[in-house]
N, C-alpha and C positions, 0 to 999 in steps of 0.2 A: 653487360653488352649480350642479345639476345644470342644461343647458338649456334641457330642458321646463318646469323651473320658473320660469326665468326669463322664458319665453314664455306664461306662463298668462295667459289673461284675453286674450291679442290673436286677435282675428277675422279669418277669412280670411286667415292664412296658408299659405305651402306651402314645404315644406323638404325637403329632400335630402342626406341623410346622418344621422347618429346623433345623436338629440336627449337621449341620456344621457351625454354627455360633458360632464366638469368645467369649468366658466368663471369663470376665477380675476380677471377686469378686463372692463369693459365701456369702448369708447373710440370715438368719432367722430372722433376727430384721429390719423391713422395713424402720426404720428410718436410717440406715446407709446404703442403697441400692445408688449406683451410677450408673452410662452409663454402658451400657453392663454388668449389674451385673446377677446373678440368685438368685431369691427370693426363698427359702423354706418355705412353710406356715405349721408351726409347730402348734398342737392342744395343748396349754399350759393349766396347772392349773386355771390360771387367766385370760387369754386372749387366741384367736383363732387367729392364723396368716392368716388363710383365710379371716378372715376381714379386711387384708391391702392389698389384691392384688391391686385395682387399687391404692393406693397409691403408691405400689413398682413399677409399670407401668408407673406411673407418672414421677418417679424420675429416670426412666432410665433403670429398668429391662428390658431384652429381653428374659430371660428364666422364666417360674413359674414354681416347682415342688408343687403337690398339693395331697390329698386322701381323698377331698371330694370334687367329682363333683358338686354337687349340690349348690356348692356356686359360680359356674361361669352362673350360669342362668341367673342373672341378669346386669353380667358383660360384657361389648363390651370390646372383645380383639382384639388389634391392629393384622394386617397382620404378622406384622415383629416381633410378641413375640409369641415363643417355648411353649407349653404348655407340662408337662411331669407328667402323672398322675401315682401314686404307692399307696400302700397298706399302706405301713408306711413310713410318709416322716421324721419320726427322724431317722429310717435305712437308708433314700434316703439320708440324710442331710450326714450321717457318713461314709457311702460308696462314695460318690460323692467327700467330703472333702478330704479321702484318696487319692483319684485318682488325684484331684486337686493339692495337695502337692506331689505327686508322690511317693507316699506309703511309706514314710522315715523309718518306722520301719521294713519293708523287709531287711534293709541295717543294722540294730543294734540291740543287743540282746535288749529283754523287758522283764522285771519281773513283774509281776502284782501280787499285794498283797493285799489279799480280809480280811474278816472276821468281826465281832463284835467289839472287841478291840485289840488294838497293832500291827494295821495297820503303824500309824505312826512311834511308837518307831523301829519295825521291818525295816522299809525304812531307818532310820536315821541310825540302826547299819549297814545297810547292805552297805549304801551309805559310812561312815566310812572306813570299811573294804576294799570294792572296793577302793576307793581314796588313801588309805594307800599304796594296791597294786599298784599305779601308773597309774590305767584305768582312761578314762576320764569318767565322769557320769552325767547323769542327773537324776534328781528326781523332782516327781511331786505328791502333798499330800496334806493332808490336811491343814499343816501350810503356804507352800510357794513353788515357783518351782525355781530348783536350775539348773545352769549348770556349769558344770568344777569350782564345788566349790562358784561359784558367786551365791547369791539369785537375781532370776529377778524381783520376784514380790510377794508380799503375797497373799495367796489366801481365796476367800469367799466359796467355795466347794471344797471338796476332790477332784473330778474328774472334770473336766470343762468339757464343751458341746463339742461335736466334731470337729466342725471346728475349735475352739480354741485350742484343743488339737494337731490337726495334724500340724495346724501353729505353735505351740511350740517343735514338733516333728522334724519339718523341719528346723527349727532353731537350734536344738541340732544337728541333721546332718551335717548341716552346719558348727557347730564349732567344730567337731570333735568330739562327744559324741560315744564312743563303746556299754555303756550299759544306760539303761534306768531303772530306779526305780519307778515304780507308786504305787500309792495307788488304789485300784478299789473299788468303793463305789458298795453297792447293788443298788443305784438308778440309777448310771452309766451303771450298765450291764442292769436293766429293762428298761431303756431308751434310748438304743441303741446308748449310747456316746462312747462306746470302739469298736463299731460293724466296721470291717475294720483294726484294731490295731492286728499287727502279734505277738503275745504273744510266748515268747520262755518258759516261766517259770512261774508257778502259786503257790501262797502260801495261805492257808487256816488258819489262824493263831485259831481261836476260834468262837463260834456260840452261842448268847444267845439271849433275848428279848429284843428289841430295834426298832426304827423306824417303831413301827405301828401306822398309822394314815391314816387319809384322804388322804395325797397327800403324803404318803410314801408307805407302804405295809400293806394291808388289813388285812393281817394273816402271822404269822410265815412261813407257807408252802411257800407263794408266796415270803418272804424275804428270805428263803433257796435258793428256785429253782432259784432267780435273782442271789445270790452269785455263785452257782452251774454252772449259765454258764460260768464262765471266763475257767473252765476245759474241757470244749467243744471247746476252743479256742486257747489252748497252748498244747505243744508237754510232757512235763515235769512237774509234782505237786506235793508240801510237802506239808503235812498234819498234824496236832495237833491228835496222837493217843489216847490220853488221853478226847478228847472231844468228846462224843456221836455222837453228829449229826455229828460231821466234819470227823468224822472215815467212814461215811456212804459214802464218795467221792468214795474213794476207788472202791466199787462194781457199782457205778453210771457212774462215769465217765471212761467207757470202752475205749474210746479211747486214754486216757492219761496215761505216764508212771506214776504211783503216787508213791512213797514214803514215810514213818512217822518218826516222831520224838514224843517224850514225856518223861515224867518221872516214871510215874506208870506201863503203859501197856506195851505188849510185840511192839517193832517197830525197824525199821532200824537206825534211831540213837539216842539211850537211855542215858541221864543223869543221873549219881549215885552221892551218896554220896554229897545232896544238902545242901551247908552252908549259911546262911544269916545274915548278919550285917546292920548295922544303913547306911551304906554308898556304899556296895555292896553287890552281892551273886557271891559266886564260887561252882563248882562241876566238876566232872568228865566226860569224854565224849571222845569218839574215834574221834581226828582231822584227824586221817589217818588210814590205815589199819592195823596198828601192836598194837598200845595199847591205855589206857587210858591216858586223859592227865589233868591236872588241867587247868580251865577254870576261869577267872574272869572278872566279868561283874559289872560296874562302876555304877550301878541302883538299888537299892535293892528290894528284893520281888520276891516272886515265878513265876509271869510272865514275871519275865524277864529272867528267865530259858527257858523260851518256846518262845520268843520272839528271844534271841539269838539262840537257838537250829534252828530254821527255819533260820537264818541268816547263821549259819554253813553250812545247807543245801545248799542253793543255792550258797554260797562261794565255796563249794567242788566241786559242778557240774561245776562251771567257773574256776575251776584249780587254786583257790588263796591256796599259801603256809600256813600252820599250824601257823607259828608261828607269820607270817601278820594277821592273824586272831584272834588269843589271847591278840597279843599289841593293837588293834582297838579295841575289845570289854573291855579292862581294861578302854580305854579312854573315850570313847562314853559318849555324853549328848546330850540330847532331848529335846528341849523347850517345857514346863508344862508338862513333865512328869516325876514325882517324884524329881519334881526341887526346889533345897536350896534357898533360898533367900537371900542373905549378907545382913545385917542391924549394925547399930552400937549398940544398944544392943545384939548380940549376941544372940538373940532368934532363935528357930528353927522352922522357917516355912517353909512349902513346897506347890508349885501350884501343883495341879495334875489334868489332865482333867477329871477325872473321872466324866461322867455324866449319867451313866445307873446303874442299882441294883447293877450287878455283877460288873462293876469296882467300885464302890462304897465300896462292902465288900471286894473285893481284895486288895487295897488300905489301907485299916483299919486293914485288919487282918496282911498283911504285917508289917506296921507300929507298931502294938502292941506287936510282938516280941523283939523290942529295946527298945524301948521307956522305959524311968525309972519314968517319969513324967507322965501327963495326955495328953491324946490326945483329944485336942480342935479342934472340926469341924466346919467350915463354907459352906456351900451349901445352893443351891438351885436347882429350875428344869428350864428347859426352856418352854416358853409359846408356843401356837400352835404345841406342838408336843405329844406324847402318855401320857396321861393323867393317865392312869392305873399304871406307874412306881412310880409317887409320892408318895403314901401311902407305898410302898413299900420300897422305900429308907429311907423313914422317919422312918419306923420300923429298917431296918439294921442300921441307925445312931444311934438310941437308944438302941440297944443291944451290939453295938462296939465301940463307942465312950463315953469318959468321959463326955465332956459337947458336947453339939451342940447347932450353933446357925442358925435357919433357916432363909436363907435371900433369895434375889432375885438372878437369873440368867440372862437370856435372856429371860424377859416377853413377847417380841415382844407385839401382839394385846390385851394379856390377861391382867385383871387387876391382879398384883403383890400380894395383902393380899389373891385373891381367889386362888393362887396356893401354897402360904406359910400352908393356912387351908388344904389343900388335903395331905400337906407331915405331917402337924400335926397328921393328923388323925391317919398315920401311928405310927408317934411317942409315942403316948399316948396309943398304945398297948404294951411299955416296960414302965422298969423303969427308962427309961433314964434320964439326967438331960437336960433341955434345954432352950432357951430365942428367941424369933421370932421378927428381927428386920427387917425390909422391904427394907430400903438402903445399900447396900451391902458395902459401904464404912463407913458407919458407924458400920456395922456388925463388919468387918475387925478391926477397930479403938477399939472395946469392946474386941476381941477377943485377941488382942496385948495389954491390960489394964491388963486384968484378969493374962496373962500366965508367966510362972514363967522360970528360966533357962532349969529345967530337961523336961518344957513340948515341946509339939510337934504342932504346931497350923498347921494343913490341910486347905487350900482353896482350896475347890474342887469343878469341873464343869468349870471353865472358864480355865482352862491350857494357852494354845498359844496365846489366843485370847485377843488383846490388845482394846476391844469394848465389849460395851454394847447396846444390841437393845433394846430399849425400842419404843414401838408403832411401825413407821415405820421408826424410825432415828438412826442410827449408833452414839453412844456416844465412845470416848475416854475413854478407862476404862483399864489399863495395871495394873496388882496390882501388877508386880515389883515394879512401879512408887510410887503407893500409899502405898504401905507399908513403902517404904521409907519417903515418905511426912508426914507420920501418925506419925514415930518415928524421924522423922527430927524435 
């Protein structure tokens, strides 16, 4: 594609060189550069792409996009290499990528789901509803990418980098996808990964403290404003009326048609007579304009009501029949979200992705309502992430779980024992019973050893993740396999 077409819609750029040259590839990783590529220099958290401009040129790059002109002072640029200067190369990469793949999202319906919790569950619920209605669906999210029911790959991050994202969209379009559902992280919005995506519908599930760290968001205001950006990019929005912060979106996103859903507050789609059991939740809601109908969701807990309400809002907007919505929600399963693990001892063992104070509190409160025995909680906190939530989660565990085993999650570059001690600081504020077992496998083994048939073991934090990150190594760690190895 001609370079000038790739740069279409990028405002305020300055170029030196030929804009009519043909570009065969766009990359922000100099190691992947080939002949006739465009290299986009990104200033990252760990390294600066501007330091690899010479390498990119040596490997055959014919166009270089930069935002730091000073980096060119000591570099000899060949006459046949075009330099494009822009104020933000992350934004530049996103727009260029969308153009390069001929803006595939303009030819499909795109639903973006943001929020601190519930993105994955809501996206899977919606996927199930749409597929049951016979739609061809693409899904991009925390767990994996799917095209027409086929898992294409497991994902390392919620929202891929813009160049990869646009390539996925193009493949989806090529395979006949009509509707794309994607989880949109605050980081993706802040770092311009979804710039150039033509969103039709946005969903905001809830908002609470998370992702506050040096490499993520400096404060809650930045975190919220990053999520808010989605609603300046879509035509229609659905938000949780029971979440004080999310409810503000209706006044702030003035160019988006916002509708609300909830349980407690006045809203456009209201759930009534909520009833929770150990394997499901049901409630009455208007699936059409005539009357309230009973809806059953196969994932228990109050949070499942909110996630399914968001799903119903989008499904109704997409003209899906009420009976199909009801059937799909009753059948839906989400990996690592209130997921029960079948085992030879017939113990009640649940895997859940709860890794924030709010999500941990939510799963514990949800299960306390129906467990006749004790709740045995196994959890830790990830390393190189927000340290402030660790004692808070320890205190929540001490107050709500009957017995807690504090262990490792993904310690990354931190010492696991230091993370455990910070969690323990919160636990000590309560009268909760607990033990610290650093090795997560041994912690799970201990939980299984002390559990009875009436108890519920909750393995919190890992959810769908089949790995554990220790140092810079990603080690296999699928809790479903581990549970059955221990019991076997």
